PLY file of the C-alpha trace (Angstrom):
ply
format ascii 1.0
element vertex 285
property float x
property float y
property float z
element edge 284
property int vertex1
property int vertex2
end_header
0.04 -0.24 0.11
1.28 3.75 -0.64
2.68 5.15 2.61
0.93 8.52 3.04
3.33 11.49 3.81
3.84 13.24 7.76
3.79 16.48 5.70
1.80 17.94 3.21
-1.17 16.28 2.04
0.33 13.79 -0.79
0.72 10.13 -1.05
4.03 8.90 -1.93
4.18 5.27 -3.16
7.07 3.18 -3.82
6.90 0.28 -7.32
9.50 -2.28 -6.94
9.75 -4.63 -9.76
11.38 -7.28 -9.92
10.40 -9.47 -13.31
10.46 -8.11 -17.22
9.69 -9.78 -20.90
10.78 -7.58 -23.83
11.77 -7.74 -27.22
12.80 -4.54 -29.31
12.23 -4.48 -32.67
15.08 -2.54 -34.44
15.47 -1.03 -37.65
17.15 -2.96 -41.03
20.57 -1.22 -40.16
21.24 -3.94 -38.42
20.78 -6.57 -40.06
24.39 -5.96 -41.74
27.30 -7.60 -41.75
30.84 -7.05 -39.55
33.94 -7.88 -40.33
37.57 -6.76 -38.59
41.12 -7.33 -39.65
44.53 -6.66 -38.38
48.26 -6.70 -38.64
49.63 -8.84 -35.59
52.95 -10.76 -34.76
53.61 -14.10 -33.24
56.99 -14.67 -31.09
57.83 -18.02 -30.35
59.36 -19.48 -27.28
62.58 -19.75 -28.76
62.35 -15.97 -29.89
61.57 -16.38 -33.75
58.81 -13.95 -35.03
56.42 -14.55 -37.69
54.12 -11.60 -39.57
50.20 -12.74 -40.03
46.95 -11.03 -40.43
43.50 -11.33 -38.27
40.52 -12.00 -40.67
37.49 -12.08 -38.04
34.45 -14.17 -39.31
31.25 -11.69 -40.48
28.64 -11.49 -37.58
25.72 -10.18 -37.05
25.34 -8.97 -33.32
21.76 -7.82 -33.55
19.94 -9.65 -36.01
18.38 -11.41 -33.97
15.40 -9.49 -31.31
17.12 -8.62 -28.05
15.27 -9.87 -25.51
15.84 -8.17 -21.60
15.36 -10.52 -19.10
15.92 -10.30 -14.68
14.33 -7.19 -15.17
14.87 -4.96 -11.59
13.48 -1.45 -11.44
11.90 0.97 -8.93
9.57 3.88 -9.46
8.93 6.49 -6.44
5.77 9.12 -6.60
2.68 10.70 -5.96
-0.27 11.00 -7.00
0.92 13.68 -10.00
4.44 12.33 -10.82
7.14 9.96 -10.68
11.16 8.99 -11.09
12.18 5.61 -11.61
15.33 3.81 -11.95
15.58 0.22 -13.95
18.01 -1.87 -14.98
18.22 -5.30 -17.09
20.69 -7.75 -18.31
20.28 -8.88 -22.11
19.83 -11.85 -23.98
21.37 -11.60 -27.38
20.58 -14.70 -29.35
22.32 -17.82 -27.61
25.66 -15.42 -26.22
26.50 -15.07 -22.87
24.71 -12.28 -21.28
27.19 -10.82 -18.41
28.40 -7.85 -20.04
24.87 -7.21 -21.90
22.74 -5.06 -19.93
20.86 -1.71 -19.21
20.61 1.26 -17.25
17.68 3.89 -17.14
16.43 6.59 -14.96
13.52 8.81 -16.03
10.68 11.22 -15.12
7.06 11.17 -15.89
2.88 11.65 -15.02
0.64 9.65 -13.42
-2.80 9.58 -14.89
-5.02 7.62 -12.65
-8.20 6.12 -14.78
-10.74 3.48 -14.11
-12.73 1.50 -16.84
-15.43 1.67 -17.19
-15.02 5.36 -16.96
-18.06 6.28 -15.11
-16.89 3.91 -12.14
-17.65 5.80 -9.11
-14.89 4.25 -6.95
-12.95 6.32 -4.79
-9.54 4.79 -5.72
-9.25 4.77 -9.30
-8.28 0.93 -10.36
-5.09 1.77 -12.96
-2.82 4.71 -13.81
-1.33 5.93 -16.92
2.34 6.46 -16.56
3.96 8.67 -19.49
7.45 9.10 -18.87
10.89 10.30 -20.48
14.01 7.95 -19.93
17.48 8.22 -20.27
19.11 5.22 -21.47
22.58 3.52 -21.05
23.55 0.52 -23.27
26.44 -2.43 -23.41
26.33 -4.98 -25.69
29.86 -7.29 -25.21
30.20 -11.02 -25.48
32.36 -13.23 -23.15
32.09 -16.42 -25.11
32.46 -18.22 -28.55
28.88 -18.65 -28.57
28.22 -14.44 -28.33
26.97 -12.67 -31.60
29.50 -10.41 -31.17
32.77 -13.10 -31.21
35.06 -11.97 -33.66
37.85 -14.86 -33.80
40.10 -16.21 -31.85
44.45 -16.23 -32.09
46.20 -19.12 -30.74
48.34 -17.98 -27.42
49.59 -20.64 -25.68
53.03 -20.47 -25.30
53.52 -17.57 -27.55
53.71 -13.70 -27.34
50.97 -11.51 -29.50
51.73 -8.25 -30.42
48.82 -6.91 -32.18
46.55 -3.52 -32.62
46.68 -2.21 -29.19
48.59 -4.01 -26.99
50.70 -7.31 -26.78
49.21 -11.19 -25.24
51.91 -12.81 -23.17
51.90 -16.63 -22.70
50.76 -15.42 -18.98
48.80 -13.40 -17.05
48.19 -12.54 -13.36
45.66 -11.71 -11.41
44.62 -11.12 -8.02
41.41 -12.34 -5.75
40.69 -10.93 -2.26
41.34 -7.39 -1.05
38.65 -4.88 1.31
38.00 -8.49 4.67
40.68 -10.51 3.31
44.22 -10.08 1.95
45.12 -9.64 -1.55
46.05 -13.40 -3.34
47.86 -12.99 -7.20
47.57 -15.64 -9.41
49.38 -16.39 -12.14
48.14 -18.62 -15.06
49.11 -20.00 -18.94
47.18 -18.52 -21.73
45.49 -20.63 -24.73
44.00 -18.46 -26.57
43.34 -14.60 -27.18
39.89 -14.01 -28.15
38.75 -10.64 -30.20
35.08 -9.71 -29.24
33.01 -6.81 -31.09
30.92 -4.24 -28.19
29.08 -1.07 -28.45
27.87 1.48 -25.79
25.04 3.66 -26.14
23.11 6.30 -24.89
19.76 6.79 -25.83
16.42 8.42 -25.12
13.35 6.68 -24.42
9.90 8.32 -24.36
8.07 5.65 -22.76
3.96 4.93 -22.05
3.03 2.82 -19.50
-0.30 1.14 -17.58
-0.18 0.09 -14.13
-2.45 -1.07 -11.35
-3.02 1.89 -8.94
-0.26 1.53 -5.85
-2.56 2.98 -3.90
-5.21 0.01 -3.78
-2.66 -2.69 -4.04
0.11 -4.28 -2.29
1.08 -6.13 -6.06
1.64 -4.31 -8.98
1.12 -4.90 -12.96
2.28 -3.25 -15.81
2.53 -2.95 -19.50
4.75 -0.65 -21.37
5.49 0.05 -24.86
8.69 2.49 -25.40
10.61 3.89 -28.33
14.58 3.72 -27.88
16.45 6.61 -29.65
20.00 6.52 -29.98
21.98 9.77 -29.54
25.93 8.16 -28.29
26.73 5.37 -30.03
30.02 3.82 -30.15
32.16 0.65 -31.15
34.65 -1.01 -29.83
36.74 -3.91 -30.44
37.94 -6.10 -27.78
40.93 -8.50 -26.83
40.61 -10.90 -23.95
42.61 -13.84 -22.75
41.42 -17.02 -22.03
38.02 -14.90 -22.21
38.69 -13.59 -18.60
41.21 -11.39 -18.85
40.63 -8.35 -21.19
44.14 -6.57 -22.16
43.06 -4.11 -24.26
40.04 -2.48 -26.58
40.14 -0.36 -30.02
37.67 2.14 -31.43
36.37 1.53 -34.81
38.63 4.53 -36.09
41.95 2.98 -35.14
43.90 2.73 -38.19
45.16 -0.27 -37.15
41.96 -2.04 -38.06
40.20 -2.24 -40.82
36.70 -2.70 -40.28
33.60 -3.38 -42.85
30.19 -3.50 -42.78
28.76 -5.69 -45.63
31.81 -5.40 -47.40
32.20 -1.67 -46.78
34.86 -0.14 -44.80
33.53 1.87 -41.80
35.17 3.93 -38.92
32.30 3.78 -36.95
29.42 1.80 -35.60
27.06 1.02 -38.74
24.33 -0.31 -36.10
22.13 2.48 -35.03
19.68 1.07 -32.45
16.44 2.74 -32.97
12.87 1.24 -32.73
10.10 0.24 -30.38
9.79 -2.67 -27.83
6.78 -3.60 -25.65
6.72 -5.63 -22.49
5.33 -6.01 -18.81
6.58 -5.87 -15.33
5.37 -7.59 -12.17
6.73 -6.38 -8.68
5.26 -5.14 -5.17
3.67 -1.64 -4.21
4.20 0.09 -0.73
0 1
1 2
2 3
3 4
4 5
5 6
6 7
7 8
8 9
9 10
10 11
11 12
12 13
13 14
14 15
15 16
16 17
17 18
18 19
19 20
20 21
21 22
22 23
23 24
24 25
25 26
26 27
27 28
28 29
29 30
30 31
31 32
32 33
33 34
34 35
35 36
36 37
37 38
38 39
39 40
40 41
41 42
42 43
43 44
44 45
45 46
46 47
47 48
48 49
49 50
50 51
51 52
52 53
53 54
54 55
55 56
56 57
57 58
58 59
59 60
60 61
61 62
62 63
63 64
64 65
65 66
66 67
67 68
68 69
69 70
70 71
71 72
72 73
73 74
74 75
75 76
76 77
77 78
78 79
79 80
80 81
81 82
82 83
83 84
84 85
85 86
86 87
87 88
88 89
89 90
90 91
91 92
92 93
93 94
94 95
95 96
96 97
97 98
98 99
99 100
100 101
101 102
102 103
103 104
104 105
105 106
106 107
107 108
108 109
109 110
110 111
111 112
112 113
113 114
114 115
115 116
116 117
117 118
118 119
119 120
120 121
121 122
122 123
123 124
124 125
125 126
126 127
127 128
128 129
129 130
130 131
131 132
132 133
133 134
134 135
135 136
136 137
137 138
138 139
139 140
140 141
141 142
142 143
143 144
144 145
145 146
146 147
147 148
148 149
149 150
150 151
151 152
152 153
153 154
154 155
155 156
156 157
157 158
158 159
159 160
160 161
161 162
162 163
163 164
164 165
165 166
166 167
167 168
168 169
169 170
170 171
171 172
172 173
173 174
174 175
175 176
176 177
177 178
178 179
179 180
180 181
181 182
182 183
183 184
184 185
185 186
186 187
187 188
188 189
189 190
190 191
191 192
192 193
193 194
194 195
195 196
196 197
197 198
198 199
199 200
200 201
201 202
202 203
203 204
204 205
205 206
206 207
207 208
208 209
209 210
210 211
211 212
212 213
213 214
214 215
215 216
216 217
217 218
218 219
219 220
220 221
221 222
222 223
223 224
224 225
225 226
226 227
227 228
228 229
229 230
230 231
231 232
232 233
233 234
234 235
235 236
236 237
237 238
238 239
239 240
240 241
241 242
242 243
243 244
244 245
245 246
246 247
247 248
248 249
249 250
250 251
251 252
252 253
253 254
254 255
255 256
256 257
257 258
258 259
259 260
260 261
261 262
262 263
263 264
264 265
265 266
266 267
267 268
268 269
269 270
270 271
271 272
272 273
273 274
274 275
275 276
276 277
277 278
278 279
279 280
280 281
281 282
282 283
283 284
């Protein structure tokens, strides 16, 4: 139930949502194929060097519908307005979701209504919630099943000098800290895995219809939104054994050759504008 403020005349409420499903439908600009190539040098244990060129596979990172899962959000408002923050991992095809996520915050209005409209209830059953949100999205794969996976260079018992850095035959990492002592480990490297990644900031007007948070402890909402990207940046990431990221390069780097549908590009060709629709469920108090 909503909480009555101790000062003033307004009732304040909070809704916490813990599940959502949504499928954005983006423009045809998401369908094209991307390739990346760059020169690199291999140094063997004996010290001999070999020059080579990496040619990626063709990827279509956004050809499948993106599905938002395990949504978590919170709205704080009164009878006239609300503010909200929302976070969600993103499932892209069959790939790993650990680094695919969205985060948004926004402001909107509350318009309470009932059906039929001539209802005499003191508390309406539904609320219409138009809002404007700012959305941050990060898409970056972490395994070979990801649609952003470009390919692999053998890194076992050899050093790879590539566009942006050097991948040695071993790498170190630390665990612990804060309440425990830090421990440093050294692992042998098997592979240098290369991925495409994209980050963006977008404006997202949204319209939602939910149950009245002043009537029930549960909360159900359906919504539709349009995502309009205002800032997009694509990068190429270099990970040793998918656990140790050692470098990233922007697409306009002179050491990279990036092509979209066999046409050279220096910026991301994927403009992720489009409609989405979904629902959320949670509690209100």
